[in-house]
C-alpha positions in Angstrom: 3.5 -25.3 1.4 4.1 -27.5 -1.4 7.6 -29.3 -1.6 8.9 -27.9 -3.9 8.0 -24.0 -2.8 9.6 -26.1 0.9 12.9 -26.9 -0.5 13.6 -23.6 -2.0 12.9 -22.1 1.2 14.9 -24.5 3.4 17.8 -24.1 0.9 17.2 -20.0 1.0 17.5 -20.4 5.3 20.7 -22.5 4.3 22.3 -19.9 2.2 21.2 -17.1 4.7 22.3 -18.8 7.9 25.8 -18.8 7.1 26.8 -19.5 10.5 25.6 -20.7 13.6 25.3 -18.8 16.7 27.4 -21.4 18.5 30.4 -21.2 15.9 30.3 -17.1 15.4 30.2 -16.4 19.2 28.5 -14.0 21.9 27.9 -11.3 19.4 25.8 -13.2 16.8 22.5 -11.7 18.4 23.5 -8.4 18.2 25.4 -8.6 14.8 22.0 -10.4 13.7 19.9 -7.2 14.7 22.1 -5.2 12.6 22.1 -6.8 9.6 18.9 -7.1 9.7 17.9 -3.6 10.5 20.6 -2.4 8.1 18.9 -5.2 5.0 15.4 -3.6 5.8 16.8 -0.3 5.3 18.5 -1.3 1.8 14.4 -2.2 1.0 13.5 1.0 2.1 16.1 2.5 -0.4 15.1 0.7 -2.9 11.6 1.6 -3.0 12.5 5.6 -2.4 14.4 5.0 -5.7 11.9 3.4 -7.7 9.8 6.3 -6.6 12.4 8.7 -7.6 12.3 6.6 -11.2 9.1 6.8 -11.5 9.0 10.4 -11.0 11.7 10.6 -13.7 9.3 9.1 -15.9 6.4 10.6 -15.1 8.3 14.1 -15.8 9.7 13.2 -19.2 6.1 11.6 -20.2 4.6 14.8 -19.0 7.3 16.8 -20.6 6.8 14.9 -24.3 3.1 15.0 -24.7 3.0 18.9 -23.2 5.7 19.7 -25.6 4.2 17.8 -28.7 0.8 20.0 -28.0 2.5 22.9 -27.5 4.9 23.1 -30.8 3.6 22.5 -34.1 4.5 19.1 -35.3 5.2 20.3 -39.1 4.9 16.3 -40.5 3.2 13.3 -40.0 6.8 11.6 -39.7 7.3 14.0 -36.5 3.8 12.6 -35.0 4.7 8.9 -36.0 8.5 9.7 -34.2 6.7 11.2 -31.0 4.5 8.5 -30.7 7.2 5.8 -31.0 9.1 7.4 -29.0 6.9 7.8 -26.3 6.1 4.6 -26.0 9.7 3.1 -26.3 9.6 5.3 -23.0 6.5 3.9 -21.6 8.0 0.3 -22.4 11.3 0.7 -20.5 9.0 2.6 -17.2 6.5 -0.9 -17.0 9.7 -3.2 -17.9 11.6 -0.9 -14.8 8.5 -1.1 -12.4 8.4 -5.0 -13.1 12.3 -5.4 -12.1 12.0 -3.3 -8.8 8.7 -5.4 -7.9 10.5 -8.4 -8.0 13.9 -6.8 -6.5 12.6 -5.8 -3.5 9.8 -9.2 -3.3 12.8 -11.4 -2.7 14.2 -8.3 -0.4 10.9 -9.0 1.4 11.4 -12.8 1.4 14.8 -12.9 2.9 13.6 -10.2 5.4 10.6 -12.9 6.3 13.5 -15.5 6.6 15.4 -13.6 8.9 12.5 -12.8 10.7 12.4 -16.6 11.4 15.0 -15.8 14.2 13.5 -12.8 16.0 11.2 -12.8 18.3 8.4 -10.9 16.3 7.5 -11.5 12.5 6.1 -8.0 11.7 7.1 -8.0 7.7 5.4 -11.9 7.6 2.3 -10.6 9.7 1.9 -7.9 7.4 1.7 -9.9 3.7 -0.8 -12.7 5.8 -3.2 -9.9 6.7 -2.6 -8.2 3.5 -3.1 -11.6 2.1 -6.1 -12.9 4.1 -8.4 -9.8 5.5 -11.6 -9.1 4.4 -11.2 -5.7 3.8 -9.8 -5.5 0.0 -6.1 -4.4 -0.4 -4.8 -3.4 -4.2 -1.0 -3.5 -4.0 0.9 -0.5 -5.0 2.5 -2.0 -7.8 -1.0 -3.1 -9.2 -2.0 0.4 -9.2 1.5 1.6 -10.2 1.7 -0.6 -13.7 -1.3 0.8 -15.2 0.4 4.5 -15.2 2.8 3.9 -18.0 -0.6 2.3 -20.2 -2.4 5.4 -19.9 0.7 7.9 -20.7 1.4 4.9 -23.9 -2.2 5.3 -24.7 -2.2 9.4 -24.9 1.1 9.4 -26.8 -0.8 7.3 -29.1 -4.0 9.2 -28.8 -1.5 12.9 -29.3 -0.2 11.5 -32.5 -3.4 10.4 -34.0 -4.7 13.8 -33.5 -1.6 15.7 -34.7 -1.6 13.6 -37.6 -5.7 14.3 -38.5 -4.9 17.7 -38.3 -2.0 17.5 -40.9 -4.2 15.2 -42.8 
């Protein structure tokens, strides 16, 4: 780990460990474990929200493309509008995926800092295995971020197809 990262980790640990065990008192370990459990739960909640948001965007994009194919788009302008609106949805979706990735990444970094004071560090071990295993691992985010791009291509091809029918 380079010095800059080491300093960053040290500062983060100082912020995380707001009060020492001796200053806190006898309930320190129990409260620490409760906060750890709750914080891990908050990372799970972010993942659940991310999954719901992805479901929403898949539904909207699928419906949008399906509706444009089902209903007769009666002008070239309408086909352009359909493509632009669809592309905007895809752009927002891609940004949202990135935002959830960075939020969850930060949460897992904090979880790993908390694990330094626990007997086991499963999240740190999992990250190590994923990065160093001879088995190839592709992160879910890597796969997930291609989906809005696929829909963007579908919106463009759908508009081209509709325009060619009117041309």
